[in-house]
Each structure stands twice: as C-alpha cells, then as structure tokens.
Residue frames as qw, qx, qy, qz and C-alpha x, y, z in Angstrom:
[[0.011, -0.896, -0.445, 0.007, -0.01, 0.00, -0.01],
 [0.391, 0.266, -0.020, 0.881, 1.15, 3.49, -0.79],
 [0.185, -0.593, -0.593, 0.513, -0.22, 5.55, 2.09],
 [0.006, -0.375, 0.043, 0.926, 0.02, 8.93, 0.40],
 [0.231, -0.085, -0.688, -0.682, -2.09, 7.66, -2.50],
 [0.271, -0.461, -0.837, 0.117, -4.60, 6.28, 0.00],
 [0.117, -0.557, -0.372, 0.734, -4.95, 9.66, 1.76],
 [0.134, 0.287, -0.302, -0.899, -5.29, 11.52, -1.51],
 [0.233, -0.259, -0.854, -0.388, -7.89, 8.89, -2.69],
 [0.246, -0.563, -0.732, 0.295, -9.87, 9.47, 0.49],
 [0.094, -0.852, -0.206, 0.471, -9.33, 13.25, 0.56],
 [0.662, 0.464, 0.301, 0.506, -8.56, 14.51, -2.92],
 [0.095, 0.921, 0.028, 0.377, -8.24, 18.13, -1.80],
 [0.706, -0.659, 0.087, 0.244, -5.72, 17.32, 0.94],
 [0.357, 0.847, -0.360, 0.162, -2.23, 18.93, 0.47],
 [0.888, -0.081, -0.270, 0.364, 0.74, 16.68, 1.24],
 [0.467, 0.124, -0.339, 0.807, 3.10, 18.24, 3.86],
 [0.224, -0.336, 0.090, -0.910, 0.52, 20.90, 4.73],
 [0.729, -0.282, -0.056, -0.621, -2.41, 18.63, 5.67],
 [0.947, -0.264, 0.172, -0.059, -0.61, 15.37, 6.30],
 [0.148, 0.721, -0.675, -0.037, 2.82, 13.90, 6.35],
 [0.992, 0.015, -0.101, -0.072, 3.66, 10.26, 5.59],
 [0.106, -0.757, 0.640, -0.080, 6.82, 8.88, 7.18],
 [0.972, 0.042, -0.232, -0.020, 8.69, 5.60, 7.00],
 [0.295, -0.780, 0.537, -0.124, 11.39, 4.91, 9.67],
 [0.186, 0.407, -0.891, -0.074, 12.16, 1.50, 8.16],
 [0.212, 0.119, 0.923, -0.298, 9.20, -0.31, 9.57],
 [0.146, 0.560, 0.767, 0.277, 6.60, 0.77, 7.04],
 [0.003, 0.402, 0.147, 0.904, 4.72, 3.93, 6.28],
 [0.233, -0.591, -0.697, 0.332, 2.66, 5.74, 8.83],
 [0.030, 0.851, 0.255, 0.458, 0.87, 9.08, 9.19],
 [0.531, -0.082, -0.372, 0.757, 3.30, 11.25, 11.07],
 [0.056, 0.212, 0.203, -0.954, 1.22, 14.46, 10.86],
 [0.025, 0.537, 0.793, 0.287, -2.52, 14.85, 10.38],
 [0.002, -0.330, -0.234, 0.914, -4.00, 18.31, 10.05],
 [0.242, -0.280, -0.646, -0.668, -7.30, 17.63, 8.23],
 [0.461, -0.122, 0.325, -0.817, -10.69, 18.34, 9.67],
 [0.871, 0.019, -0.354, -0.341, -11.52, 14.63, 9.25],
 [0.792, -0.478, 0.374, -0.067, -10.64, 11.76, 11.50],
 [0.034, 0.572, -0.784, -0.237, -7.37, 9.98, 10.64],
 [0.853, 0.109, -0.345, -0.375, -8.30, 6.79, 8.73],
 [0.756, -0.412, 0.494, -0.123, -7.86, 3.55, 10.53],
 [0.211, -0.352, 0.847, 0.337, -5.68, 0.72, 9.18],
 [0.427, 0.373, 0.824, 0.001, -8.91, -1.01, 8.02],
 [0.350, 0.855, 0.219, -0.315, -10.15, 2.15, 6.32],
 [0.015, -0.719, 0.545, 0.431, -6.72, 2.63, 4.69],
 [0.302, -0.112, 0.906, 0.275, -6.66, -0.95, 3.37],
 [0.439, 0.607, 0.652, -0.119, -10.28, -0.62, 2.04],
 [0.240, 0.882, -0.062, -0.399, -9.38, 2.71, 0.32],
 [0.182, -0.521, 0.732, 0.400, -6.20, 1.12, -1.13],
 [0.389, 0.197, 0.884, 0.171, -8.19, -1.76, -2.67],
 [0.373, 0.795, 0.429, -0.214, -10.83, 0.66, -4.03],
 [0.042, 0.824, -0.340, -0.451, -8.00, 2.84, -5.50],
 [0.260, -0.285, 0.848, 0.364, -6.39, -0.17, -7.15],
 [0.429, 0.447, 0.785, 0.019, -9.71, -1.27, -8.58],
 [0.280, 0.889, 0.157, -0.327, -10.41, 2.18, -10.05],
 [0.079, -0.700, 0.554, 0.443, -6.89, 2.35, -11.48],
 [0.401, -0.008, 0.885, 0.237, -7.35, -1.08, -13.13],
 [0.411, 0.643, 0.640, -0.086, -10.43, 0.25, -14.87],
 [0.095, 0.840, -0.121, -0.520, -8.76, 3.25, -16.35],
 [0.821, 0.562, 0.015, 0.094, -7.69, 3.05, -20.00],
 [0.768, -0.186, 0.068, 0.609, -3.93, 2.78, -20.48],
 [0.049, -0.845, 0.116, 0.519, -1.97, 6.04, -20.93],
 [0.779, 0.612, 0.069, 0.118, -1.10, 6.44, -24.56],
 [0.735, -0.150, 0.072, 0.657, 2.61, 6.62, -25.41],
 [0.109, -0.665, 0.056, 0.737, 4.22, 10.02, -26.05],
 [0.567, 0.737, 0.021, -0.367, 3.65, 11.60, -29.52],
 [0.134, 0.683, -0.680, -0.232, 7.14, 10.81, -30.66],
 [0.323, -0.137, 0.935, -0.044, 6.60, 7.13, -29.95],
 [0.608, 0.514, 0.490, -0.356, 3.22, 7.19, -31.62],
 [0.477, 0.771, -0.254, -0.336, 4.75, 8.69, -34.77],
 [0.062, -0.508, 0.846, 0.148, 7.55, 6.09, -34.70],
 [0.479, 0.136, 0.856, -0.139, 5.01, 3.26, -34.60],
 [0.584, 0.686, 0.253, -0.353, 2.98, 4.77, -37.42],
 [0.251, 0.758, -0.515, -0.313, 6.10, 5.23, -39.44],
 [0.222, -0.288, 0.929, 0.068, 7.09, 1.61, -38.93],
 [0.550, 0.374, 0.701, -0.258, 3.63, 0.42, -39.85],
 [0.505, 0.777, 0.005, -0.375, 3.49, 2.56, -42.94],
 [0.071, 0.624, -0.734, -0.260, 6.91, 1.30, -44.05],
 [0.385, -0.014, 0.921, -0.063, 5.62, -2.25, -43.69],
 [0.573, 0.599, 0.468, -0.307, 2.54, -1.44, -45.73],
 [0.323, 0.788, -0.345, -0.395, 4.73, 0.07, -48.48],
 [0.112, -0.387, 0.897, 0.179, 6.71, -3.10, -48.68],
 [0.484, 0.291, 0.807, -0.174, 3.52, -5.17, -48.90],
 [0.511, 0.753, 0.210, -0.356, 2.09, -2.83, -51.60],
 [0.165, 0.703, -0.588, -0.365, 5.36, -2.82, -53.56],
 [0.281, -0.124, 0.948, 0.078, 5.35, -6.63, -53.49],
 [0.506, 0.518, 0.637, -0.263, 1.70, -6.61, -54.65],
 [0.390, 0.813, -0.126, -0.415, 2.53, -4.23, -57.52],
 [0.050, -0.508, 0.815, 0.273, 5.48, -6.45, -58.51],
 [0.419, 0.164, 0.891, -0.060, 3.12, -9.40, -58.58],
 [0.501, 0.708, 0.296, -0.401, 0.76, -7.48, -60.87],
 [0.272, 0.760, -0.455, -0.376, 3.57, -6.92, -63.29],
 [0.019, -0.367, 0.920, 0.139, 4.57, -10.61, -63.37],
 [0.283, 0.252, 0.913, -0.153, 1.21, -12.25, -63.21],
 [0.176, 0.001, -0.442, -0.880, -0.90, -11.62, -66.29],
 [0.282, -0.396, -0.863, -0.140, -3.81, -13.52, -64.79],
 [0.095, -0.399, -0.482, 0.774, -4.55, -10.68, -62.40],
 [0.174, 0.729, 0.607, 0.265, -7.69, -8.72, -63.21],
 [0.126, 0.561, 0.045, 0.817, -8.24, -5.03, -63.57],
 [0.588, -0.710, -0.222, -0.317, -10.32, -5.19, -60.35],
 [0.814, -0.354, -0.143, 0.438, -7.23, -6.41, -58.38],
 [0.465, 0.263, 0.006, 0.845, -5.19, -3.57, -59.86],
 [0.210, -0.683, -0.157, -0.682, -7.82, -1.08, -58.69],
 [0.756, -0.625, -0.193, 0.011, -7.79, -2.58, -55.17],
 [0.760, -0.158, -0.064, 0.627, -3.96, -2.41, -55.09],
 [0.255, 0.460, 0.080, 0.847, -3.95, 1.21, -56.33],
 [0.460, -0.750, -0.183, -0.439, -6.55, 2.11, -53.65],
 [0.830, -0.448, -0.139, 0.302, -4.24, 0.45, -51.00],
 [0.599, 0.140, 0.012, 0.789, -1.33, 2.39, -52.35],
 [0.067, -0.658, -0.161, -0.733, -3.32, 5.64, -52.22],
 [0.670, -0.704, -0.197, -0.126, -4.16, 4.87, -48.55],
 [0.779, -0.232, -0.088, 0.575, -0.47, 4.53, -47.83],
 [0.323, 0.392, 0.073, 0.858, 0.25, 7.92, -49.45],
 [0.364, -0.737, -0.229, -0.521, -2.50, 9.39, -47.30],
 [0.799, -0.544, -0.172, 0.190, -1.05, 7.85, -44.19],
 [0.643, 0.025, -0.036, 0.765, 2.34, 9.31, -45.08],
 [0.026, 0.594, 0.153, 0.789, 0.81, 12.75, -45.54],
 [0.595, -0.724, -0.209, -0.280, -0.91, 12.41, -42.14],
 [0.814, -0.318, -0.145, 0.465, 2.34, 11.38, -40.53],
 [0.429, 0.284, 0.033, 0.857, 4.03, 14.47, -41.93],
 [0.273, -0.705, -0.175, -0.631, 1.20, 16.68, -40.65],
 [0.780, -0.584, -0.223, 0.027, 1.55, 15.03, -37.22],
 [0.715, -0.064, -0.082, 0.692, 5.31, 15.58, -37.21],
 [0.143, 0.512, 0.078, 0.844, 4.74, 19.25, -38.07],
 [0.535, -0.705, -0.206, -0.417, 2.22, 19.54, -35.21],
 [0.829, -0.425, -0.193, 0.308, 4.64, 17.90, -32.81],
 [0.539, 0.191, -0.037, 0.820, 7.43, 20.24, -33.90],
 [0.158, -0.649, -0.110, -0.736, 5.08, 23.22, -33.20],
 [0.730, -0.627, -0.212, -0.167, 4.13, 21.77, -29.78],
 [0.818, -0.237, -0.119, 0.510, 7.79, 21.28, -28.95],
 [0.167, -0.876, 0.039, 0.452, 8.49, 24.89, -29.90],
 [0.479, -0.144, 0.576, 0.647, 10.10, 24.14, -33.17],
 [0.123, 0.262, 0.612, 0.736, 9.07, 25.14, -36.77]]
C-alpha cells in the first residue's frame, strides 16, 4: 500500500506536507502528521481505500505513449505497408492472370499508404510546433 495515494484517494483536496505527512522509519509507512478536519483513517479504512483505489486504477484506460513514440509506430507500420504494396505491384507486373479489379484494389491500397504518409508528416509538423520548433 502507498499511504500517500490512499490519503489522496480518500481526501482529494488534501495537500501533502501541509495537511498530512507520511513517514517511514524502516518499519513501514505511517501518518506522522494529520492536520485535516477529518478523523485519521484507521488501518482497516486505509486498506479498504487502497483496494478501491487499485480497482479504479485497473479500470482506467492505459495512458497512450508520447507523440514521438506514436509517430515512430505509425512510421514503422507505414513502411511495412509500403513493402507489402510494392510486392503486390510487382506481382501485378509478373502475373498476367490478375484482373483489372485487383489492380484497382492495389492502387486504392497504395493511395491509402500515401494518405497515411501525408498524415504522418502533418503530425510531425504539429509535434514540432508543440515542442517549440518550426
């Protein structure tokens, strides 16, 4: 149990150091100072609050990775799609049995890749602006 998280879970407006101080002298955390207009929570109340806190945290959606990491992932996936589309286009050139309909599907896929690349460039520009660049 992380006692400071328990206190802030129970009393979200509490200010650490001002309203309460958590201390650990090597035998576990304890409330060293309590200056709230509420009774100090008992060990049982602390444990119940900790379990409720963990339950709520487990229900939260995961935090997305930073923008740079998201762009790197998109870039990797786009590169992979380009490789697949290049292979598909090469197969079109070597396999005369392919139909015009398949060519249209492959061209559409390639157009999607180009659109994704444009979106990546736009996102990179936005990231640069957010970071104080360009």
